[in-house]
LUMVO-937981 format. One record per residue (C-alpha): residue number from 1; chain; x, y, z. Coordinates in pm, whole numbers. Example, Ala and Ser with C-alpha at 12.3 -4.5 7.8 and 13.67 -1.06 7.14 Angstrom:
BEGIN
PT/pos/unit/xx/yy/zz
PT/1/A/1230/-450/780 $
PT/2/A/1367/-106/714 $
This chain:
BEGIN
PT/pos/unit/xx/yy/zz
PT/1/A/-8/-2/-9 $
PT/2/A/134/329/-95 $
PT/3/A/30/520/237 $
PT/4/A/177/464/578 $
PT/5/A/48/597/932 $
PT/6/A/170/973/961 $
PT/7/A/163/1047/575 $
PT/8/A/10/1374/479 $
PT/9/A/-324/1316/280 $
PT/10/A/-609/1541/117 $
PT/11/A/-963/1454/88 $
PT/12/A/-1054/1483/-277 $
PT/13/A/-1415/1580/-261 $
PT/14/A/-1356/1861/31 $
PT/15/A/-1012/1957/-40 $
PT/16/A/-935/1930/334 $
PT/17/A/-560/1811/439 $
PT/18/A/-518/1555/731 $
PT/19/A/-279/1248/804 $
PT/20/A/-302/899/796 $
PT/21/A/-383/759/1154 $
PT/22/A/-420/404/1079 $
PT/23/A/-431/128/799 $
PT/24/A/-756/-62/811 $
PT/25/A/-719/-288/515 $
PT/26/A/-593/-268/166 $
PT/27/A/-915/-62/56 $
PT/28/A/-940/165/378 $
PT/29/A/-782/423/588 $
PT/30/A/-843/579/921 $
PT/31/A/-780/936/884 $
PT/32/A/-773/1259/1121 $
PT/33/A/-860/1571/991 $
PT/34/A/-880/1876/1224 $
PT/35/A/-874/1654/1506 $
PT/36/A/-1161/1401/1398 $
PT/37/A/-1082/1061/1304 $
PT/38/A/-1297/882/1047 $
PT/39/A/-1261/590/779 $
PT/40/A/-1231/652/410 $
PT/41/A/-1166/466/99 $
PT/42/A/-813/483/-56 $
PT/43/A/-955/612/-390 $
PT/44/A/-1114/916/-198 $
PT/45/A/-769/1063/-89 $
PT/46/A/-439/1138/-227 $
PT/47/A/-113/1305/-138 $
PT/48/A/-124/1690/-127 $
PT/49/A/191/1767/-276 $
PT/50/A/39/1800/-634 $
PT/51/A/-227/2029/-521 $
PT/52/A/35/2248/-335 $
PT/53/A/259/2292/-648 $
PT/54/A/8/2335/-874 $
PT/55/A/-226/2569/-696 $
PT/56/A/-236/2911/-838 $
PT/57/A/-92/3198/-653 $
PT/58/A/-308/3475/-546 $
PT/59/A/-329/3766/-801 $
PT/60/A/-472/4089/-793 $
PT/61/A/-852/4032/-929 $
PT/62/A/-934/4208/-1266 $
PT/63/A/-1176/4456/-1274 $
PT/64/A/-1501/4309/-1388 $
PT/65/A/-1643/4430/-1732 $
PT/66/A/-1949/4627/-1706 $
PT/67/A/-2269/4425/-1788 $
PT/68/A/-2580/4561/-1916 $
PT/69/A/-2919/4445/-1830 $
PT/70/A/-2985/4318/-2174 $
PT/71/A/-2672/4095/-2156 $
PT/72/A/-2817/3908/-1825 $
PT/73/A/-2951/3559/-1909 $
PT/74/A/-3305/3485/-1798 $
PT/75/A/-3253/3262/-1480 $
PT/76/A/-3406/2904/-1542 $
PT/77/A/-3606/2761/-1335 $
PT/78/A/-3440/2487/-1111 $
PT/79/A/-3589/2153/-1087 $
PT/80/A/-3593/2043/-710 $
PT/81/A/-3420/1693/-691 $
PT/82/A/-3545/1464/-403 $
PT/83/A/-3292/1326/-170 $
PT/84/A/-3301/959/-167 $
PT/85/A/-3316/787/195 $
PT/86/A/-3083/484/201 $
PT/87/A/-3147/377/553 $
PT/88/A/-2927/332/882 $
PT/89/A/-2663/68/889 $
PT/90/A/-2445/-115/1117 $
PT/91/A/-2106/-157/952 $
PT/92/A/-1842/-403/1034 $
PT/93/A/-1500/-303/913 $
PT/94/A/-1217/-568/930 $
PT/95/A/-869/-519/1017 $
PT/96/A/-655/-770/852 $
PT/97/A/-317/-938/958 $
PT/98/A/-91/-1195/848 $
PT/99/A/-90/-1515/1028 $
PT/100/A/228/-1747/1075 $
PT/101/A/160/-1911/739 $
PT/102/A/145/-1587/564 $
PT/103/A/-198/-1582/503 $
PT/104/A/-426/-1285/539 $
PT/105/A/-677/-1337/849 $
PT/106/A/-921/-1106/1043 $
PT/107/A/-783/-969/1357 $
PT/108/A/-1074/-748/1435 $
PT/109/A/-1379/-552/1350 $
PT/110/A/-1436/-200/1377 $
PT/111/A/-1803/-105/1424 $
PT/112/A/-1969/203/1271 $
PT/113/A/-2321/337/1286 $
PT/114/A/-2384/475/948 $
PT/115/A/-2675/725/878 $
PT/116/A/-2730/748/514 $
PT/117/A/-3080/941/560 $
PT/118/A/-3148/1310/591 $
PT/119/A/-3235/1322/941 $
PT/120/A/-3043/1319/1280 $
PT/121/A/-3100/1041/1546 $
PT/122/A/-3049/988/1917 $
PT/123/A/-2938/643/1979 $
PT/124/A/-2864/408/2263 $
PT/125/A/-2629/105/2185 $
PT/126/A/-2605/-223/2394 $
PT/127/A/-2371/-511/2283 $
PT/128/A/-2330/-817/2445 $
PT/129/A/-2258/-1209/2432 $
PT/130/A/-2473/-1510/2516 $
PT/131/A/-2726/-1266/2642 $
PT/132/A/-2522/-1063/2863 $
PT/133/A/-2432/-708/2811 $
PT/134/A/-2080/-617/2784 $
PT/135/A/-2087/-241/2628 $
PT/136/A/-2340/50/2631 $
PT/137/A/-2315/378/2452 $
PT/138/A/-2539/671/2393 $
PT/139/A/-2499/950/2146 $
PT/140/A/-2647/1143/1850 $
PT/141/A/-2579/1051/1492 $
PT/142/A/-2635/1351/1237 $
PT/143/A/-2744/1317/898 $
PT/144/A/-2543/1158/610 $
PT/145/A/-2283/1065/884 $
PT/146/A/-2093/810/1042 $
PT/147/A/-2048/737/1406 $
PT/148/A/-1776/499/1550 $
PT/149/A/-1877/259/1816 $
PT/150/A/-1615/32/1925 $
PT/151/A/-1373/-257/1818 $
PT/152/A/-1449/-608/1868 $
PT/153/A/-1189/-883/1841 $
PT/154/A/-1260/-1154/1590 $
PT/155/A/-1251/-1469/1836 $
PT/156/A/-1525/-1295/2020 $
PT/157/A/-1778/-1378/1748 $
PT/158/A/-1793/-1724/1844 $
PT/159/A/-2004/-1608/2175 $
PT/160/A/-2321/-1537/2016 $
PT/161/A/-2289/-1174/1993 $
PT/162/A/-2589/-932/1995 $
PT/163/A/-2623/-558/1891 $
PT/164/A/-2918/-376/2018 $
PT/165/A/-3044/-38/1931 $
PT/166/A/-3292/222/2053 $
PT/167/A/-3342/527/1806 $
PT/168/A/-3524/854/1839 $
PT/169/A/-3548/1173/1669 $
PT/170/A/-3303/1478/1786 $
PT/171/A/-3568/1699/1706 $
PT/172/A/-3914/1524/1785 $
PT/173/A/-4182/1527/1532 $
PT/174/A/-4566/1500/1623 $
PT/175/A/-4644/1243/1330 $
PT/176/A/-4313/1039/1418 $
PT/177/A/-4299/746/1666 $
PT/178/A/-4134/847/2006 $
PT/179/A/-3862/564/1962 $
PT/180/A/-3768/270/1735 $
PT/181/A/-3599/-59/1846 $
PT/182/A/-3418/-313/1652 $
PT/183/A/-3145/-565/1683 $
PT/184/A/-2902/-788/1521 $
PT/185/A/-2795/-1129/1636 $
PT/186/A/-2499/-1304/1474 $
PT/187/A/-2398/-1666/1462 $
PT/188/A/-2022/-1750/1376 $
PT/189/A/-2124/-1955/1082 $
PT/190/A/-2323/-1650/924 $
PT/191/A/-2030/-1407/1000 $
PT/192/A/-1787/-1646/816 $
PT/193/A/-2004/-1667/507 $
PT/194/A/-2048/-1280/496 $
PT/195/A/-1661/-1267/522 $
PT/196/A/-1613/-1480/222 $
PT/197/A/-1887/-1310/25 $
PT/198/A/-1693/-973/120 $
PT/199/A/-1354/-1122/-5 $
PT/200/A/-1520/-1243/-333 $
PT/201/A/-1667/-922/-413 $
PT/202/A/-1360/-712/-296 $
PT/203/A/-1568/-505/-54 $
PT/204/A/-1420/-313/227 $
PT/205/A/-1681/-385/472 $
PT/206/A/-1982/-594/592 $
PT/207/A/-2311/-413/639 $
PT/208/A/-2658/-464/809 $
PT/209/A/-2949/-239/776 $
PT/210/A/-3101/-130/1086 $
PT/211/A/-3403/49/906 $
PT/212/A/-3508/214/620 $
PT/213/A/-3719/511/721 $
PT/214/A/-3789/607/1077 $
PT/215/A/-4164/476/1144 $
PT/216/A/-4465/712/1166 $
PT/217/A/-4656/744/1499 $
PT/218/A/-4936/492/1541 $
PT/219/A/-5275/635/1489 $
PT/220/A/-5510/516/1765 $
PT/221/A/-5855/435/1627 $
PT/222/A/-6147/388/1872 $
PT/223/A/-6348/89/1764 $
PT/224/A/-6640/-64/1927 $
PT/225/A/-6652/-433/1889 $
PT/226/A/-7005/-609/1964 $
PT/227/A/-7023/-980/2051 $
PT/228/A/-7152/-1043/1697 $
PT/229/A/-6893/-858/1523 $
PT/230/A/-6622/-1050/1741 $
PT/231/A/-6784/-1378/1655 $
PT/232/A/-6791/-1297/1276 $
PT/233/A/-6441/-1188/1251 $
PT/234/A/-6304/-1455/1482 $
PT/235/A/-6006/-1542/1242 $
PT/236/A/-5914/-1177/1168 $
PT/237/A/-5532/-1184/1117 $
PT/238/A/-5384/-1060/1444 $
PT/239/A/-5055/-943/1250 $
PT/240/A/-5307/-668/1069 $
PT/241/A/-5413/-546/1401 $
PT/242/A/-5051/-514/1520 $
PT/243/A/-4946/-292/1219 $
PT/244/A/-5166/-12/1401 $
PT/245/A/-5019/-41/1719 $
PT/246/A/-4743/179/1908 $
PT/247/A/-4451/-21/1902 $
PT/248/A/-4337/-236/2207 $
PT/249/A/-4044/-204/2428 $
PT/250/A/-3827/-465/2573 $
PT/251/A/-3723/-246/2864 $
PT/252/A/-3954/-12/3044 $
PT/253/A/-3839/220/3342 $
PT/254/A/-4091/320/3579 $
PT/255/A/-3883/580/3800 $
PT/256/A/-4112/886/3820 $
PT/257/A/-3842/1117/3683 $
PT/258/A/-3869/903/3361 $
PT/259/A/-4251/923/3330 $
PT/260/A/-4304/1282/3436 $
PT/261/A/-4117/1610/3473 $
PT/262/A/-4376/1755/3730 $
PT/263/A/-4426/1483/3986 $
PT/264/A/-4304/1616/4316 $
PT/265/A/-4645/1738/4433 $
PT/266/A/-4795/1416/4403 $
PT/267/A/-4873/1172/4694 $
PT/268/A/-4724/814/4731 $
PT/269/A/-5057/677/4637 $
PT/270/A/-5078/909/4294 $
PT/271/A/-4736/816/4210 $
PT/272/A/-4785/419/4265 $
PT/273/A/-5102/446/4049 $
PT/274/A/-4935/620/3747 $
PT/275/A/-4659/393/3758 $
PT/276/A/-4874/83/3733 $
PT/277/A/-5084/218/3475 $
PT/278/A/-4754/285/3278 $
PT/279/A/-4660/-77/3342 $
PT/280/A/-4985/-218/3225 $
PT/281/A/-4964/-13/2905 $
PT/282/A/-4622/-138/2787 $
PT/283/A/-4710/-486/2935 $
PT/284/A/-5009/-504/2689 $
PT/285/A/-4798/-378/2400 $
PT/286/A/-4544/-644/2478 $
PT/287/A/-4804/-932/2460 $
PT/288/A/-4986/-761/2129 $
PT/289/A/-4640/-776/1962 $
PT/290/A/-4559/-1121/2086 $
PT/291/A/-4231/-1023/2258 $
PT/292/A/-4049/-1326/2387 $
PT/293/A/-3961/-1131/2720 $
PT/294/A/-4002/-816/2894 $
PT/295/A/-3812/-620/3161 $
PT/296/A/-3968/-356/3381 $
PT/297/A/-3728/-141/3596 $
PT/298/A/-3904/-54/3927 $
PT/299/A/-3594/33/4153 $
PT/300/A/-3537/-103/4494 $
PT/301/A/-3674/146/4748 $
PT/302/A/-3936/18/4987 $
PT/303/A/-4027/-263/4753 $
PT/304/A/-4384/-166/4740 $
PT/305/A/-4405/-97/4329 $
PT/306/A/-4205/-440/4307 $
PT/307/A/-4463/-642/4512 $
PT/308/A/-4743/-494/4310 $
PT/309/A/-4639/-591/3992 $
PT/310/A/-4529/-927/4109 $
PT/311/A/-4883/-956/4252 $
PT/312/A/-5036/-866/3915 $
PT/313/A/-4781/-1103/3733 $
PT/314/A/-4929/-1415/3929 $
PT/315/A/-5256/-1377/3788 $
PT/316/A/-5143/-1350/3433 $
PT/317/A/-5188/-1698/3227 $
PT/318/A/-4946/-1566/2965 $
PT/319/A/-4667/-1519/3191 $
PT/320/A/-4440/-1834/3191 $
PT/321/A/-4200/-1720/3479 $
PT/322/A/-4076/-1391/3633 $
PT/323/A/-3729/-1331/3810 $
PT/324/A/-3621/-1040/4021 $
PT/325/A/-3256/-1145/4055 $
PT/326/A/-2923/-940/4059 $
PT/327/A/-2889/-782/3691 $
PT/328/A/-2522/-613/3596 $
PT/329/A/-2734/-294/3492 $
PT/330/A/-3020/-271/3718 $
PT/331/A/-2882/-441/4043 $
PT/332/A/-3186/-589/4214 $
PT/333/A/-3414/-314/4070 $
PT/334/A/-3558/-472/3773 $
PT/335/A/-3794/-782/3706 $
PT/336/A/-3748/-1016/3413 $
PT/337/A/-4068/-1136/3268 $
PT/338/A/-4097/-1420/3013 $
PT/339/A/-4400/-1517/2841 $
PT/340/A/-4571/-1836/2660 $
PT/341/A/-4827/-1804/2367 $
């Protein structure tokens, strides 16, 4: 490769100068421009020396010739072009090394969140193995931008990694959903196949689409269902009903500061009532969307909220089991609920 760490480079499409921070692979570099590091393809950069020697020196500007009104061409009406939304992606960029036999092998993956849409998002990212959370990150990703998450050694992908995301809009909109959850789970065999495909196609990274367009807010419609209507429509498809429901959440925090900004004046009974009402709402949505499990964060405190929730769960036939045990994120302040359908 013609580039080495520390080399001066220029970004071709912006004419900004920077330095090579790291060689990712034979097609990608990690560069630093004005203190910001980001990955680029090698064909998107060049050495800056040609530009420096060929750039024109500053010369006094010539006095513009006089123009008359008849010489000015009529302005053409510009056709507004629609910008294509290309979705939000999770990108795995491999860093290769040579083994003892001289073969090129993957040493680690650099993970990037890539936003190809024209709107920015807040996100919460949780990554772990075998169901145990190992890494958590919160941040904002602007439109048409990339966000470096972290590195994962290649050997760790044998431990059934998962990648959970929760997105919300940086600037909330009334007609858009409050949040959107999505996740990716990888099996070692699946990743090995994608690596081979990447090599065959000579691509620099492995990409997984998280979503295309941020979802609209569900419209709640009140429909009175009489016994006769229910009887005639007994076989109505459940998945069609779920299309119009608010998205479910796999984790819900019932601390009052998460539910309301103005709660200090409420009595203990009013606070408990609001928390239980919020629990019932997300519990029903979890069932409607057929989530396999649901975690409710109730805190430790006096244990009143936890006990009330446990009493409710004991009466629910769709609850297979529920556990209030030590959790690395919530301590003993959360209950994990598992459903049976």
